[in-house]
C-alpha positions in Angstrom: 35.0 94.3 41.8 34.1 95.8 45.2 34.9 92.5 46.9 38.3 92.4 45.4 39.0 96.0 46.6 38.0 95.0 50.1 40.2 91.9 50.1 43.2 93.9 48.8 42.6 96.5 51.4 42.5 94.0 54.2 45.7 92.3 52.9 47.6 95.5 52.7 46.5 96.5 56.2 47.5 93.0 57.5 51.0 93.2 56.0 51.5 96.7 57.5 50.4 95.6 60.9 52.7 92.6 60.8 55.6 94.8 59.9 54.8 97.2 62.6 54.5 94.4 65.1 57.9 93.1 64.0 59.4 96.6 64.2 57.9 97.7 67.4 54.3 96.7 67.7 50.9 98.6 67.4 48.0 98.9 69.7 44.4 98.4 68.7 43.7 102.1 68.2 46.7 102.5 65.9 45.5 99.5 63.9 42.1 101.1 63.5 43.7 104.3 62.4 45.9 102.5 60.0 42.8 100.8 58.5 41.0 104.1 58.2 44.1 105.6 56.6 44.4 102.8 54.1 40.7 103.0 53.3 41.0 106.7 52.6 44.1 106.1 50.4 42.5 103.3 48.5 39.2 105.2 48.1 39.9 108.8 46.9 37.2 111.3 47.3 34.2 110.2 45.3 30.6 110.7 45.5 28.9 109.9 48.7 26.9 107.3 47.0 30.0 105.4 45.8 31.6 105.5 49.3 28.4 104.3 50.9 28.1 101.5 48.4 31.7 100.5 48.8 31.4 100.6 52.6 28.2 98.6 52.5 29.7 96.0 50.1 32.9 95.7 52.1 31.0 95.2 55.2 28.8 92.6 53.5 31.7 90.7 52.1 33.6 90.9 55.3 30.6 89.7 57.2 30.0 86.9 54.6 33.5 85.3 54.1 36.4 87.2 55.7 37.4 86.5 59.4 37.4 89.3 62.0 40.6 91.2 61.2 41.0 92.4 64.8 40.9 88.9 66.2 43.5 87.7 63.6 45.7 90.7 64.5 45.5 90.0 68.2 46.3 86.4 67.7 49.2 87.3 65.4 50.4 89.9 67.9 50.4 87.3 70.7 52.3 84.9 68.4 54.9 87.5 67.5 55.2 88.5 71.2 55.7 84.8 72.1 58.3 84.4 69.4 60.1 87.5 70.5 60.2 86.0 74.1 61.5 82.8 72.7 64.1 84.7 70.7 65.2 86.6 73.8 65.4 83.3 75.8 67.4 81.7 72.9 69.6 84.8 72.7 70.3 84.6 76.4 71.0 80.9 76.1 73.4 81.5 73.2 75.1 84.3 75.2 75.4 82.0 78.2 76.9 79.3 76.0 79.3 81.7 74.4 80.4 82.8 77.9 80.8 79.1 78.8 82.8 78.5 75.6 85.0 81.5 76.4 85.6 80.2 79.9 86.3 76.7 78.6 88.7 78.2 76.0 90.4 80.1 78.7 90.7 77.0 80.9 92.1 75.0 77.9 94.6 77.7 77.2 95.7 77.7 80.9 96.0 73.9 80.8 98.0 74.1 77.6 100.3 76.6 79.3 100.6 74.4 82.3 101.4 71.4 80.1 104.1 73.5 78.3 105.5 74.6 81.6 105.5 71.0 82.9 107.1 69.8 79.7 109.8 72.4 80.1 110.3 71.3 83.7 110.5 67.7 82.7 113.0 68.5 79.9 115.1 70.5 82.4 115.0 67.6 84.9 116.1 65.1 82.2 118.9 67.4 81.3 119.9 67.7 84.9 119.8 63.9 85.3 122.0 63.4 82.2 124.4 66.0 83.6 124.4 64.3 87.0 125.0 60.9 85.3 127.9 62.3 83.3 129.4 63.8 86.5 129.0 60.6 88.5 130.5 58.6 85.6 133.4 60.9 85.4 133.9 60.8 89.2 133.7 57.0 89.2 136.2 56.7 86.4 138.5 59.1 88.3 138.1 57.1 91.5 138.6 53.8 89.7 141.8 55.2 88.1 143.0 56.4 91.5 142.2 53.0 93.1 144.0 51.3 90.2 147.0 53.5 90.6 146.9 53.0 94.4 146.5 49.3 94.0 149.5 49.1 91.7 151.5 51.3 94.0 150.6 49.2 97.0 151.4 46.0 95.1 154.7 47.4 94.2 155.4 48.4 97.8 154.3 45.0 99.1 156.5 43.4 96.6 159.5 45.4 97.7 158.6 44.8 101.3 158.2 41.1 100.8 161.2 40.7 98.6 163.1 39.8 101.8 160.1 37.9 103.1 160.0 35.2 100.4 161.0 32.2 102.5 160.4 28.6 101.5 162.4 25.4 101.4 162.0 21.6 100.6 164.7 18.9 100.8 165.0 15.1 100.6 167.1 13.1 103.0 169.8 11.4 100.7 171.6 13.3 98.1 173.1 10.1 96.6 172.8 6.3 97.1 170.3 4.4 99.1 170.1 2.7 102.5 169.0 2.8 106.1 169.5 5.6 108.5 169.5 4.1 112.1 168.9 2.6 114.4 171.0 4.7 116.8 171.4 4.5 120.6 170.4 8.2 121.0 168.2 10.7 119.1 170.0 12.4 116.2 169.2 15.4 114.0 168.5 14.5 110.4 170.3 16.4 107.7 168.2 16.6 104.6 170.9 17.1 102.0 169.0 16.8 98.7 167.8 20.4 98.6 164.9 21.0 96.1 164.0 24.6 97.1 165.7 27.1 99.4 164.2 30.6 98.8 165.7 33.0 101.3 168.4 30.5 102.3 166.9 30.0 105.7 167.5 26.2 105.6 171.0 24.9 106.1 171.5 21.4 104.4 174.8 20.9 106.4 173.2 21.1 109.8 169.6 20.3 108.8 168.4 23.3 110.7 165.9 26.0 109.5 166.5 29.4 111.2 163.7 32.0 111.0 164.9 35.3 109.4 161.5 37.1 110.2 158.9 37.0 112.8 155.9 35.2 111.4 153.7 32.2 111.0 155.5 29.2 109.3 154.2 25.9 107.9 156.3 22.8 108.3 155.8 19.2 107.0 157.7 15.9 107.2 157.2 12.5 105.7 159.0 9.2 106.5 159.4 5.8 104.8 160.8 2.5 106.2 160.6 -1.3 106.2 158.7 -3.6 108.6 160.3 -5.2 111.7 161.7 -1.9 113.1 159.6 1.2 114.0 160.1 4.5 112.1 159.7 7.6 114.3 160.8 11.2 113.9 159.9 14.5 115.5 159.8 18.2 114.6 161.5 20.4 117.2 161.2 24.1 117.7 164.3 25.2 119.5 164.5 22.5 122.2 160.8 21.7 122.2 159.3 18.7 120.5 156.1 19.8 118.7 155.1 17.1 116.2 155.8 13.3 116.1 155.6 11.1 113.0 155.5 7.3 113.7 154.7 4.0 112.1 155.5 0.4 112.8 154.7 -2.9 110.9 155.8 -6.5 111.5 156.7 -6.7 107.8 156.3 -4.8 104.5 156.6 -1.0 104.3 156.0 1.7 106.8 155.0 5.3 105.9 153.7 8.3 107.8 153.6 12.1 107.6 152.6 15.1 109.7 152.7 18.9 109.6 152.4 21.9 111.9 152.1 25.7 111.8 154.5 27.5 114.2 154.9 31.1 115.3 158.6 31.9 115.1 160.5 34.9 116.3 163.6 36.0 114.5 166.4 33.4 115.1 164.1 30.6 116.2 165.2 27.2 114.8 163.2 24.2 113.5 164.7 20.8 112.8 163.9 17.0 112.6 165.2 14.3 115.0 165.2 10.5 114.5 164.3 8.7 117.7 166.8 6.2 119.1 166.1 2.5 118.3 164.2 3.4 115.1 165.3 3.6 111.5 164.1 4.9 108.1 165.0 4.0 104.6 165.6 6.3 101.7 166.6 6.3 98.0 168.2 9.3 96.4 166.1 11.4 94.0 163.0 9.6 95.2 162.9 11.6 98.4 160.9 9.1 100.4 161.8 11.1 103.5 161.3 14.8 103.1 161.3 18.0 105.2 159.7 21.3 103.9 158.5 24.6 105.2 157.6 28.2 104.2 156.5 31.5 105.6 152.7 31.9 105.6 152.8 35.6 106.6 155.0 37.9 108.6 154.0 39.3 111.9 154.7 42.8 113.2 157.5 43.2 115.6 156.2 44.7 118.9 
């Protein structure tokens, strides 16, 4: 019974000390006082004999089987102190991590705000680009319309200007029948009477002369046909100047040749074809074996 009382006393004292250590800690004197207090509380005033016996029994039992309470309390105090230090370190670490988390959260929030601003800027730029594309498209359409109108207007003006500049002719030698022309003792001007085209009426089928109504570059071409045994030779003249010769000669069978030239003519200049003396050509109406043609390539400015 006495041993049980001693054990309970020690256990209660141990629990109290642990609580005090957790709450604030006790020193060794306070622990001894607490033990004395607990001993007095557990052992109400009795006879001196009973107190002495209990003290003697408690000391005997404690000496026999219970460890030194002071050493256990010191070890427990050291452990609790170490754990409190660990808790403080852990608390500091947690506080530091919380601060890092707050800083990271702030950084993420700033980055999100930057991304939103960038997204807004990109959206505005896209809108500006679309508006610019629309503006450019409208301007291009307007320019194209102006160019189209200008082109049509220019074409119409050129048409009006060139209405009197449409000059071209083509004619065959004989209007009817067939036969030889030549030979003659002198050169003669050929009159191409079978007129196929005479735009601008610059060619005269009665005289065989083309007279330039405009200053410009003109293209002329002649072809000849004949029979062997006699040469066939003709020339294109500009005013009184021979510029192109067409010639062929064969002992027998047919003779053919052609030639052309581009001439710069002033207003009133004349172009015609002359048959050389001593030569002859042969023609059949509507076959136009001998032909004379010309047209205006482009007008030139009068200076």
